[in-house]
C-alpha positions as CSV (number, residue, x, y, z in Angstrom):
1,X,9.9,-7.6,7.9
2,X,12.4,-6.8,5.3
3,X,11.8,-3.9,2.8
4,X,13.9,-5.6,0.1
5,X,11.7,-8.7,0.3
6,X,8.5,-6.5,0.3
7,X,9.6,-4.9,-3.0
8,X,10.5,-8.3,-4.4
9,X,7.0,-9.7,-3.6
10,X,5.4,-6.5,-5.0
11,X,7.4,-7.0,-8.2
12,X,6.2,-10.6,-8.5
13,X,2.6,-9.6,-7.9
14,X,2.8,-6.7,-10.4
15,X,4.4,-8.9,-13.1
16,X,1.7,-11.6,-12.6
17,X,-1.1,-9.1,-12.9
18,X,0.7,-7.2,-15.8
19,X,0.6,-3.9,-13.9
20,X,3.4,-1.4,-14.1
21,X,4.5,0.9,-11.2
22,X,3.1,3.8,-13.1
23,X,-0.3,2.2,-13.3
24,X,-0.1,1.1,-9.6
25,X,0.8,4.6,-8.5
26,X,-1.9,6.3,-10.6
27,X,-4.7,3.9,-9.6
28,X,-3.8,4.0,-5.9
29,X,-3.3,7.8,-5.8
30,X,0.4,7.5,-4.8
31,X,3.0,9.7,-6.5
32,X,5.1,7.4,-8.8
33,X,8.2,9.2,-7.6
34,X,7.4,8.2,-4.0
35,X,7.2,4.5,-5.0
36,X,10.4,4.7,-7.0
37,X,12.3,6.5,-4.3
38,X,11.2,4.1,-1.6
39,X,12.0,1.1,-3.8
40,X,15.4,2.4,-4.8
41,X,16.3,3.0,-1.2
42,X,14.7,-0.2,0.1
43,X,12.4,1.6,2.3
44,X,8.8,0.7,3.1
45,X,6.0,3.0,1.8
46,X,3.7,4.6,4.4
47,X,1.3,2.1,6.0
48,X,-1.7,3.7,4.3
49,X,0.1,3.3,1.0
50,X,0.9,-0.4,1.7
51,X,-2.7,-1.0,2.7
52,X,-4.0,0.7,-0.5
53,X,-1.6,-1.3,-2.6
54,X,-2.7,-4.5,-0.9
55,X,-6.3,-3.8,-1.5
56,X,-5.8,-2.7,-5.1
57,X,-3.8,-5.8,-5.9
58,X,-6.2,-8.1,-4.0
59,X,-3.3,-9.4,-1.9
60,X,-3.2,-9.9,1.8
61,X,-1.0,-7.6,3.9
62,X,0.5,-10.7,5.5
63,X,1.8,-11.9,2.2
64,X,3.0,-8.6,1.0
65,X,4.8,-7.6,4.2
66,X,5.8,-11.0,5.6
67,X,5.7,-13.5,2.8
68,X,2.9,-15.7,4.1
69,X,-0.9,-15.5,3.7
70,X,-3.8,-16.1,6.0
71,X,-6.3,-15.8,3.2
72,X,-7.6,-12.4,4.2
73,X,-10.5,-11.1,2.2
74,X,-10.4,-7.4,1.3
75,X,-13.4,-5.4,0.0
76,X,-13.4,-2.7,-2.7
77,X,-15.1,-0.3,-0.3
78,X,-12.0,-0.6,1.9
79,X,-9.8,0.2,-1.1
80,X,-11.9,3.4,-1.7
81,X,-11.7,4.4,1.9
82,X,-7.9,4.1,1.9
83,X,-7.6,6.0,-1.4
84,X,-9.7,8.8,0.1
85,X,-7.3,8.9,3.1
86,X,-4.2,9.0,0.8
87,X,-5.7,11.8,-1.3
88,X,-6.8,13.8,1.8
89,X,-5.1,17.0,2.8
90,X,-2.3,16.6,5.4
91,X,-4.4,18.2,8.2
92,X,-7.1,15.5,7.6
93,X,-4.5,12.7,7.6
94,X,-3.0,14.0,10.8
95,X,-6.4,14.1,12.5
96,X,-7.3,10.6,11.3
97,X,-3.9,9.3,12.5
98,X,-4.4,11.0,15.9
99,X,-7.9,9.4,16.3
100,X,-6.6,5.9,15.2
101,X,-3.7,6.2,17.7
102,X,-6.3,7.0,20.5
103,X,-8.3,3.8,19.6
104,X,-5.4,1.4,19.8
């Protein structure tokens, strides 16, 4: 995985869908400054943000992160669940992360 390639694929996808970073940030509940800072520093966003972006853009995580696609279908209910997670208070996110770490 390469963050620079991730941002390049995201740029390509946004351009194809005629979506700006401002629109993406707003619709996904991610601060635009967070996206711009990560992009300018060639850092990956948080995993929950990547998943939300993938769901919103109807793109597979495989393609977005790795550059290949296994034709993964993503539902809009999954998008809403991840948006809820991203917009949750820090204490809630920490609890969800703790539970998920215990499952894996």
